[in-house]
N, C-alpha and C positions, 0 to 999 in steps of 0.2 A: 294570735299575732306572733309569729317566730322572733326567737332571738336573734338578734342582728348581728350579734359577734358568731353563731352558725350559721345566716346565711348573707357570706361572704361572698362574692362571686369575681371578684379583680384576676384572684390567680386561674379563672374558667376562662376570662375574655379570650383568649389566643387560643383554646381549642374548639370554644364554639364559632371563633369569627374564621378558624377551617374550618368546620364543616358549613358551616351557611357559605363562605366560597366556594366547597363542594357541588352542594346544593343549587348556588345560583348563576353560577361561574364567574361574578361579578364582583368586584371587590367592591363597586358601590352600593350594589344591591344586598352583598354580602354583610354590608353594614349597620342597614337600613334593617334588615332581618333582621340582627343580633339586639337592634336598639327595641323591635318591636318587642322582642322576644320576654329580654330584659323585663320591657316596663309591664311587660302581662304576666311574668313571672312576680316582681311588688306589687301589682295589685293583688294577685292570687297567693300570696307570701303564705297567709293563715292556713293555706291547700297542705302547705308543704308539711312534711310529719319529722320533728326533729331526727327520728334516729332511719331516716332515711337516706339516700345518696344525692347529694344535691347535684353531682355534674349528673348524674338519669335526670334527674329531671329538669333541669338544666337545657339538656339535649333535645327531650322529649317535647318540649315547648319552644325550643325554635324550630324542630323538624313540625310540628304541629301547625304552628305560626306560616310557613314555609306550603303543607301543606292547604291548609286553609284559602291563603293568596293565589295560590296555580286558581285551587277549582274556582275561586272569583273571575277570576283574568280566563278560563274557559268559559265559564258560563257565558261571560260580558258578551265577548267574542261570540259564539255561541247566537248569542243578542243581535246582536249589530249584523252578521251574517245572515241572518233571518231575516232582520230589517232590511236589509238590501235586494235581498231578492225579491220580495212583498214589495219593494219599492220598483225596480225592474218588471216584474209584471204587471205592477199598475199603470206604469209611463208608458210599457210598450205593448202593441197591439201583434207588432206580428212574430210569429214563430219564429222565422227566423234570428229578426235584431234578437231577440229575447233572449236567443239561446249564447249568441254570441255575444251578448252585457252580460251572460251569465261566467261564460268563459272567460270572456275576461275579468269579471270580481273573483273566479279560483284564481287566476294567477294575483289578483294584487297581492290578496290573503295570504299567498303561499310566500309572500316578502318575507324576510324578517324584518323586528318591529320596526328597528329604527331607519330602514329604508322604505318601509310602507309610510310611515307616519310622514317623513319628507315626501314621501310623492303624494298624499294624502294634501298636503299643506298648498302643496305649488300647483298640484293641478284641479285639485276636487275645491277648495277653498280659493286657489287662483292668487294665495300673496306670493308677492315681492318676493324673490329669494332672501334678502335681509329681514323680511316682516316672518319666514318664515323656520331663520337661522335665529334668529332675538326668539320668537316661544319657543327652539327645544332644546335652547342657551348653549348651543355651538356654532364657531366661527362659522361664515359664510365657506368658506373653502369644501369644510365637512360635505358644509349639506351639500353643495354642487357634487361631492365624490359620493354621497349616497345617493341622489337623485341618477347620478352616469351607472351607479352598479346597481342599481332596480330598473328603470331603464333596459339596461343592460343583461338581464336577466330572463325579462320577461320577453325581451326579442329570440334568447336560447329556449327557453322552452316552447315559444308557439315555432323557431325552426326545429323543433324537436319532434313536435308532434308534427308535423306537418310532413319528416321525412324526404329520403328521398323523389316516393314517388312522383312529388308535385313538384320539383323543382324543375326547370326546361332542362330538357336534355344533357348539353353538356356539364350545367352543374352535377345533374343526377350523378352522369358517368366520373365526376370527379368527387363524387362523394361516394361512390362505390369500389370497393377494394377488391380483385379479385384475389384470393387465397391459389397458388400455387400454379397460377397464370400469369400471362402480361396483361397489361392496363389496354388496349385499344384495339 
């Protein structure tokens, strides 16, 4: 077991938090990452060499915990997406409907995590706005904002995929811009 006098991490908390913030891009997630890394460091402190660099050792633990968590989340996302595709295939016989549901699923999965969670609770789980907000631990207004942004993002992506060719003639003319000429 390492000598506790040489295993003093208090002076390294600031740099560890800064590094964790740069990895997670979130203050709250950075705090969780540092906490998880310090727990792991404490559990594995016998592997720390007395002559080694404590700062480097702790930074590598923060990095490894971050990468492990990211890989776990990515694998979970892939499993969830695969399960959703399988359930679409099993539930819908019509190939055209199956394709449309797959497109909707892709749009849904492309949303940021917070928007996807809010939209899922309200539309798929059919929770009330109050219950969904309570589940996510956010104010009702924040939930409504996330829902609005998620729905707008899906509409924007669908509109961009349709392109001007699918628009009505008036809307198509408004969407096209003639460079070096007139718009009439």
